[in-house]
Every structure is written in structure tokens, then in C-alpha cells.
C-alpha positions in Angstrom: 29.6 143.0 32.2 32.9 145.1 32.3 34.0 143.3 29.1 30.8 144.5 27.3 31.5 148.0 28.5 34.9 147.9 27.0 33.8 146.4 23.8 31.2 149.0 23.5 33.8 151.7 24.2 36.0 150.4 21.5 33.2 150.2 19.0 32.2 153.8 19.7 35.9 154.8 19.4 36.3 153.0 16.0 33.2 154.7 14.8 34.3 158.1 15.7 37.7 157.4 14.1 36.2 156.3 11.0 33.8 159.4 10.8 36.9 161.7 11.5 38.8 160.0 8.8 36.1 160.5 6.3 35.8 164.0 7.1 39.4 164.5 6.8 39.3 162.7 3.3 36.6 165.1 2.3 38.6 168.0 3.3 41.7 166.8 1.4 39.5 166.2 -1.7 38.2 169.7 -1.5 41.5 171.2 -1.0 42.8 169.1 -4.0 40.1 170.6 -6.2 40.9 174.1 -5.0 44.6 173.6 -5.9 43.6 172.1 -9.4 41.4 175.2 -10.0 44.5 177.5 -9.0 46.7 175.5 -11.1 44.4 176.0 -14.1 44.4 179.8 -13.5 48.1 180.2 -13.0 48.6 178.2 -16.3 46.1 180.4 -18.2 48.0 183.5 -16.8 51.4 182.0 -17.9 49.9 181.2 -21.4 48.8 184.8 -21.8 52.2 186.2 -20.6 54.0 184.0 -23.2 51.6 185.3 -25.8 52.2 188.9 -24.7 56.0 188.4 -24.6 56.0 186.9 -28.2 53.9 189.9 -29.5 56.3 192.4 -27.7 59.5 190.5 -29.3 57.7 190.5 -32.8 57.3 194.3 -32.6 60.7 195.1 -31.1 62.6 195.4 -34.4 60.0 198.0 -35.8 60.1 199.8 -32.5 63.9 200.2 -33.0 63.4 201.5 -36.6 61.3 204.5 -35.3 
């Protein structure tokens, strides 16, 4: 009888561990998606800043003539 109780406790513990692991994995997946979106936004900002810098560099010789 004690053996059955121990086995039942072990099974319950294993199930809880697996549920917790699944939830943790979903949290990791969610955070990864957030970081990918942030990375995309930052890359877009860098691209825009590079374009603005290039435009500024193109205009600089004309600005010096004035």
C-alpha cells in the first residue's frame, strides 16, 4: 500500500513538472517573439538613420558653398 502511495506521488510530481516545463517553454517562446519584433523595429530605425545620414552627407558640400 505504501508503495502505491509513493508511486502515485511520483506520478503526480512528474505531471506537475511537465506542466511547469510546458508553461516555461511557452514563456520562452513568447519572449523570443517579443525580442524578434524589437529587433525588427531597431533594424528599421538603423536603416532610417543611415538613409538620413547619407542624405545629410550628400547635402554637406552644397551647405558649405552658401
